[in-house]
C-alpha positions in Angstrom: -13.3 36.2 -40.1 -14.2 32.9 -39.1 -17.8 31.6 -39.0 -16.9 29.1 -37.1 -17.2 29.1 -33.1 -14.6 27.5 -30.8 -15.7 24.5 -28.7 -16.3 25.7 -25.1 -13.2 23.5 -23.3 -14.5 20.5 -20.8 -14.2 20.9 -17.2 -10.5 19.3 -16.6 -10.2 17.1 -13.3 -7.1 15.9 -12.4 -6.7 12.6 -10.4 -3.5 12.2 -8.0 -3.0 8.1 -7.7 -3.6 5.4 -9.1 -4.5 2.9 -6.5 -8.3 2.4 -5.6 -9.2 5.4 -4.6 -7.8 7.0 -8.3 -9.2 4.3 -10.1 -12.1 3.9 -9.0 -12.8 7.9 -8.9 -11.6 8.1 -12.5 -14.0 5.4 -13.8 -16.8 6.4 -12.1 -16.1 9.5 -14.5 -15.7 7.9 -17.6 -19.5 8.7 -18.6 -18.9 12.4 -17.3 -18.5 15.6 -19.6 -15.1 15.8 -18.4 -11.6 15.2 -19.5 -9.6 13.3 -16.6 -6.1 13.1 -16.1 -4.1 10.7 -13.8 -1.4 11.4 -12.4 1.3 8.8 -10.4 4.6 7.9 -10.1 3.9 4.2 -11.0 2.5 3.2 -14.0 0.6 0.5 -12.7 -2.3 0.0 -10.1 -1.6 -2.1 -7.3 -3.6 -4.1 -5.3 -1.5 -3.4 -2.0 -3.2 -5.9 0.0 -1.6 -9.0 -1.4 1.9 -7.8 -1.7 2.9 -9.7 1.0 1.7 -13.1 -1.2 4.9 -11.3 -4.0 7.2 -11.6 -0.9 6.2 -15.0 -0.1 7.0 -16.5 -3.7 3.2 -17.0 -4.1 1.7 -14.6 -6.6 3.8 -12.6 -9.1 4.1 -9.2 -9.3 1.9 -8.8 -12.4 -1.2 -10.0 -10.7 -1.5 -8.0 -8.7 -0.1 -4.8 -10.3 -2.4 -4.3 -14.1 -1.2 -1.5 -16.3 -2.9 1.8 -15.2 -2.8 2.6 -19.1 -4.7 -1.0 -20.0 -7.0 -0.7 -17.3 -8.0 2.7 -18.8 -7.9 2.0 -22.3 -11.2 2.1 -23.4 -11.7 4.8 -21.0 -12.1 7.9 -23.8 -11.9 10.9 -21.6 -9.1 9.2 -19.3 -5.6 10.4 -20.1 -2.3 8.8 -17.9 0.8 10.7 -16.9 3.7 8.8 -15.1 5.2 11.7 -12.8 6.2 12.1 -9.2 3.4 15.1 -8.1 5.6 17.2 -5.7 3.6 20.5 -4.8 -0.1 21.3 -6.0 -0.7 25.2 -6.0 -4.6 25.5 -4.5 -5.0 29.5 -5.3 -3.6 28.4 -9.0 -5.5 25.4 -9.3 -2.2 23.7 -11.0 -0.4 20.6 -10.0 3.5 20.1 -10.6 5.0 16.8 -11.0 8.6 15.3 -12.6 9.6 12.3 -14.6 12.8 12.0 -15.6 13.8 15.6 -15.1 10.4 16.6 -17.5 9.1 19.0 -15.0 5.1 19.6 -15.8 2.2 21.6 -14.8 -1.1 20.6 -15.0 -4.2 22.6 -14.6 -7.6 21.6 -13.1 -10.9 22.9 -12.6 -11.8 19.5 -10.0 -9.0 17.7 -7.9 -8.9 14.0 -6.4 -6.0 13.7 -3.7 -5.4 10.2 -3.3 -1.6 9.4 -3.1 -1.8 7.3 -0.6 0.1 6.3 2.5 4.2 5.5 2.8 5.9 3.2 5.7 6.4 4.7 8.8 9.0 4.0 11.1 8.4 6.8 13.5 11.0 9.2 13.2 13.9 6.5 12.6 14.2 6.2 9.3 17.5 4.6 9.2 15.9 1.6 10.2 14.4 0.9 6.7 18.3 0.4 5.6 17.6 -3.0 7.4 14.2 -3.4 7.8 12.5 -2.7 4.5 8.4 -2.1 4.4 6.2 -3.3 1.7 4.1 -0.6 0.5 5.6 -1.5 -3.2 6.7 -3.8 -5.8 9.9 -2.8 -5.1 10.0 -3.3 -1.3 8.1 -7.0 -1.9 10.6 -8.1 -4.6 13.4 -6.6 -2.2 12.1 -8.7 0.6 11.8 -12.2 -1.1 15.2 -11.4 -2.0 16.1 -11.2 1.2 13.8 -14.0 2.6 15.0 -16.8 0.4 18.4 -15.1 0.1 19.1 -15.9 3.9 17.9 -19.4 3.2 20.7 -20.0 0.6 23.2 -18.1 2.9 22.4 -20.6 6.2 23.1 -23.4 3.6 26.8 -22.7 3.1 27.3 -21.5 6.4 29.6 -23.3 8.9 29.3 -20.6 11.4 27.0 -22.2 14.0 26.5 -17.9 15.2 25.4 -16.7 11.7 23.8 -19.7 11.1 21.3 -18.9 13.6 20.6 -15.0 12.6 20.1 -16.1 8.7 17.5 -18.5 9.7 15.7 -15.8 12.6 13.0 -13.7 10.6 11.5 -10.7 12.2 8.3 -9.6 11.2 8.0 -5.7 13.3 4.3 -4.6 13.5 1.1 -7.2 14.4 -1.5 -5.7 12.1 -2.6 -7.2 9.4 -0.1 -7.1 6.9 2.6 -8.3 9.8 0.1 -10.7 11.0 -0.1 -12.4 7.4 3.9 -11.8 6.5 4.5 -14.2 9.7 2.4 -16.7 8.6 3.2 -17.1 5.3 7.2 -16.8 5.8 6.2 -19.8 8.6 4.4 -21.8 6.0 7.4 -21.1 3.6 10.0 -22.6 6.2 7.7 -25.4 7.7 6.1 -26.7 4.7 7.7 -25.3 0.9 10.8 -25.2 1.7 11.1 -28.7 3.6 13.3 -31.3 1.9 14.5 -28.4 -0.8 18.2 -27.9 1.3 20.9 -30.6 1.7 22.4 -29.2 4.8 20.0 -27.2 6.4 15.9 -28.2 7.6 14.0 -25.1 7.2 12.1 -26.0 9.6 14.5 -25.1 11.9 13.7 -21.2 10.9 12.7 -19.1 14.0 10.0 -16.3 12.8 9.3 -13.7 15.5 6.1 -11.3 15.4 6.8 -8.5 17.6 4.5 -5.1 18.6 4.2 -2.4 20.8 0.6 -3.2 21.2 -0.5 -5.7 23.4 -2.4 -7.7 21.4 -2.7 -9.2 17.8 -5.1 -7.1 15.5 -5.8 -4.5 17.7 -8.9 -3.4 15.3 -10.4 -7.1 15.4 -11.3 -6.9 18.6 -9.5 -9.1 22.2 -11.4 -12.4 20.6 -10.1 -12.5 17.5 -6.7 -10.9 17.7 -6.6 -14.0 20.6 -7.3 -16.6 17.8 -4.9 -15.5 15.1 -2.1 -15.5 18.0 -3.4 -18.5 19.1 -3.3 -20.0 15.1 0.1 -18.1 14.6 1.7 -19.6 17.8 0.7 -23.8 16.3 2.7 -22.9 13.3 5.6 -21.9 15.2 5.7 -17.9 15.5 6.7 -16.2 18.7 4.4 -13.8 19.4 6.1 -10.6 21.6 3.6 -7.6 22.6 4.3 -5.1 24.3 7.8 -4.9 22.8 9.0 -1.7 21.4 12.0 -1.6 18.7 14.6 0.8 19.7 17.5 -0.2 17.5 17.4 -1.6 14.4 21.0 -2.6 12.4 22.4 -5.4 9.9 22.6 -8.3 12.3 19.3 -7.5 14.3 17.3 -5.6 16.3 16.6 -4.4 19.8 13.4 -3.9 21.8 12.2 -3.2 25.1 9.4 -4.8 26.9 7.0 -3.7 28.6 8.7 -3.7 32.1 11.1 -1.5 30.2 13.6 -3.6 29.9 16.0 -4.1 27.0 16.1 -7.2 24.9 18.5 -8.2 21.3 17.0 -10.1 18.6 19.9 -12.0 16.2 18.4 -11.4 12.7 19.5 -10.5 9.1 16.1 -11.1 7.9 14.0 -7.9 9.1 10.3 -7.1 8.0 8.8 -4.0 8.9 4.8 -3.6 9.2 4.4 -1.3 12.0 3.1 1.9 10.8 2.2 4.3 7.9 2.5 7.7 6.9 0.6 9.7 4.5 1.9 11.0 1.3 3.6 14.7 2.1 1.4 16.6 -0.2 -1.1 16.3 2.9 0.8 18.6 5.0 1.6 20.8 2.0 -2.3 20.7 1.2 -3.2 21.4 4.8 -0.3 24.3 5.1 -2.3 26.0 2.3 -5.8 25.6 3.2 -5.1 26.2 7.3 -6.7 23.2 7.7 -4.9 20.1 10.5 -2.8 17.4 9.8 -2.2 14.3 12.3 0.9 12.3 13.7 0.7 10.7 10.6 0.0 13.4 8.3 -4.0 12.7 7.7 -5.0 16.1 6.4 -9.0 16.9 8.3 -11.4 17.2 5.4 -15.0 18.4 5.4 -18.3 16.0 5.6 -18.2 15.9 1.4 -14.3 15.0 1.0 -13.2 18.5 0.5 -10.3 21.1 1.7 -11.7 23.5 4.2 -12.6 26.3 1.3 -11.8 24.5 -1.8 -15.3 23.0 -2.8 -13.4 21.9 -5.7 -10.5 19.7 -3.9 -11.0 16.2 -2.7 -9.2 14.1 -0.2 -9.7 10.6 -0.3 -8.2 7.1 0.8 -4.9 7.2 3.4 -4.9 10.9 3.1 -7.8 11.8 4.6 -8.9 12.2 8.3 -12.6 12.1 8.7 -14.4 10.5 11.7 -11.7 7.7 12.5 -12.6 6.4 9.6 -9.5 3.4 8.9 -6.9 3.6 6.7 -8.2 0.5 4.6 -9.0 -0.2 0.6 -13.0 0.3 1.0 -12.2 3.6 2.0 -10.5 5.0 -0.7 -12.8 3.0 -3.2 -16.1 4.4 -1.6 -14.2 7.8 -1.2 -13.0 8.0 -4.8 -16.8 7.0 -6.3 -18.1 9.5 -4.0 -15.9 12.7 -5.1 -16.3 11.8 -8.5 -19.9 11.6 -8.7 -19.9 15.1 -6.5 -17.9 16.4 -9.5 -20.4 15.0 -12.2 -23.9 16.2 -10.7 -21.8 20.0 -10.5 -20.5 19.6 -14.3 -23.8 18.6 -15.2 -26.0 21.0 -13.9 -23.5 23.9 -14.7 -23.9 22.7 -18.1 -27.9 22.8 -17.5 -27.4 26.3 -16.6 -29.1 24.8 -12.9 -27.8 26.0 -9.4 -25.3 24.0 -7.8 -27.0 20.9 -6.3 -25.9 20.5 -2.3 -23.8 18.3 -1.9 -24.8 14.9 0.8 -21.8 13.9 3.4 -19.8 11.1 2.5 -21.4 7.9 4.4 -18.6 5.3 4.4 -20.3 1.7 4.6 -18.4 -0.9 6.5 -18.1 -3.9 4.6 -16.0 -5.8 7.3 -12.1 -6.5 8.3 -10.1 -9.6 7.3 -7.1 -11.2 7.9 -5.1 -14.6 6.6 -3.2 -16.2 8.6 -2.2 -19.2 6.9 -4.3 -21.4 4.5 -7.1 -22.2 5.4 -7.3 -20.1 8.2 -8.4 -16.4 8.5 -10.2 -13.9 10.9 -13.0 -12.0 9.7 -15.2 -8.7 11.1 -18.5 -8.3 8.9 -21.1 -6.4 10.7 -20.6 -7.6 14.3 -20.2 -11.1 12.8 -16.7 -12.7 14.2 -15.6 -15.5 12.1 -12.5 -17.3 11.9 -10.6 -20.7 10.7 -12.1 -22.0 7.5 -15.2 -20.1 6.8 -13.2 -16.7 7.1 -11.0 -18.1 5.1 -13.2 -18.5 2.3 -14.5 -14.9 2.1 -11.1 -13.5 2.9 -10.9 -15.6 -1.0 -13.6 -14.7 -2.1 -13.4 -10.9 -1.7 -9.7 -10.4 -2.8 -10.3 -12.2 -6.1 -13.3 -9.9 -7.0 -10.8 -7.0 -6.2 -8.4 -8.1 -8.7 -8.7 -6.3 -11.3 -8.4 -7.8 -14.9 -9.9 -11.3 -15.7 -6.6 -12.7 -16.9 -5.4 -11.8 -13.1 -8.4 -13.3 -11.1 -7.5 -17.0 -13.3 -4.0 -16.5 -12.7 -3.9 -15.7 -9.2 -6.8 -18.5 -8.7 -4.5 -20.8 -10.5 -1.4 -20.1 -7.9 -3.7 -19.9 -5.3 -4.2 -23.7 -5.8 -0.9 -24.9 -6.2 -0.2 -23.3 -3.0 -3.1 -23.9 -0.7 -3.6 -27.7 -1.9 0.0 -28.7 -2.4 3.1 -27.3 -1.2 4.3 -25.6 -4.7 4.8 -22.0 -4.6 5.9 -20.2 -8.3 7.1 -17.1 -7.7 10.7 -18.3 -6.3 12.6 -16.2 -8.7 15.2 -13.7 -7.4 17.5 -11.9 -9.2 21.1 -10.3 -8.1 19.2 -6.6 -8.7 16.9 -7.4 -5.8 19.4 -8.5 -3.6 21.8 -5.8 -3.7 18.6 -3.1 -3.9 18.4 -1.7 -0.8 22.4 -0.7 -0.9 21.4 1.6 -3.8 18.8 3.1 -2.3 20.8 5.9 -0.9 22.5 7.1 -4.1 19.2 7.3 -5.9 17.2 9.1 -3.5 19.9 11.7 -3.9 19.1 11.7 -7.6 15.7 12.3 -7.3 16.5 14.9 -5.1 18.4 16.1 -7.7 16.1 15.0 -10.7 13.4 17.2 -9.2 15.3 20.4 -8.0 17.0 21.3 -10.5 14.4 23.2 -12.7 17.1 25.3 -14.7 18.0 21.2 -16.7 14.6 20.4 -17.0 12.3 20.7 -19.4 9.0 22.5 -18.0 5.7 21.9 -19.9 2.6 22.9 -18.9 -1.0 20.7 -19.7 -3.8 22.9 -19.2 
């Protein structure tokens, strides 16, 4: 008979998602007496607010998408697992994920769900084929191919009608992402590419920013929204408000104005940034615990960010609905840290045989909102103070540099910004064939994923406890 006593199992924390919420939660748990498993369908932490700069050739994907494994390399209590989470069983306390045909079931004691959001087409998912969103690196690289490819096709085009379609760029959605994207396409056409072609003048490009709302940047208020709209128009961007998109096809889109009249814009390159929807895991969790979910799929959580009846399951970031908090990075960061601290406090109390400490309610500290429009020009709303122009742009630069993960990525980003904003050079203008044909393969890829995740008989199932 062995005299050795088995070591007690450590508290198991599973974190779904390696975005802002998941990453900040994991790093906050680095000194806690727990084992953390991060599960995400990608192997990188994406700084999503700068995706539009990848799409317009300012930054490379590596500068805003650091390897999750490398970020957590020195954290001994954290493990990273690639996998698309397909289901969460609250009663069994398990998470099921699939990666390359292998199904893995991971058990947890505490769970942090931060699976983020995806593009929403408001029930018109077929729009995605002709108007990609911008939520992933793949989206940004494909859009780069579409934008630069339109100029290349126009260079060899002899049909005036086709030439007009190729050099018309439409951005749907006048929120921060849409405003930033429209501004950078305008700078690309009116500054960077000037003199680079022999048969066309890129300055003749038409850039349209379209939204069903009555104002640009509605969350920023009327004053900053008006300033942003004026700046965009000075850059040559047409701003169409009160315009609801009714159809999108390969050669353009149709919209209905505020008076009900229908209009057509001929355009080969369209970008969709009009809405977001929470991960489908939100509705799945809502059905299991009886919580409500809003139209965007965000699940209503308790004041401590947990699910009703499940104090060990936290939902943070874009997936949660609480006190009308906005879907911004700061909410996810602060929510991730908060959830991790609650778990660490509970584990520490249990180790000392003390009662579970009473939880304080999550309080979000609003750090303000910012959006850049063009070089040297941005808008910012911080603590009731409204700033626009160069000062807001400097504030935007400082905040974004701070939150880029990794010293080398910060330096590389600063160098790229220096070349782009002080000159006209953009160092990431490469377009591959894989990018330009990506959208055509989406349907086939989706079918393969469905078969991969559904065919359990051919897959290998592993259980991680």
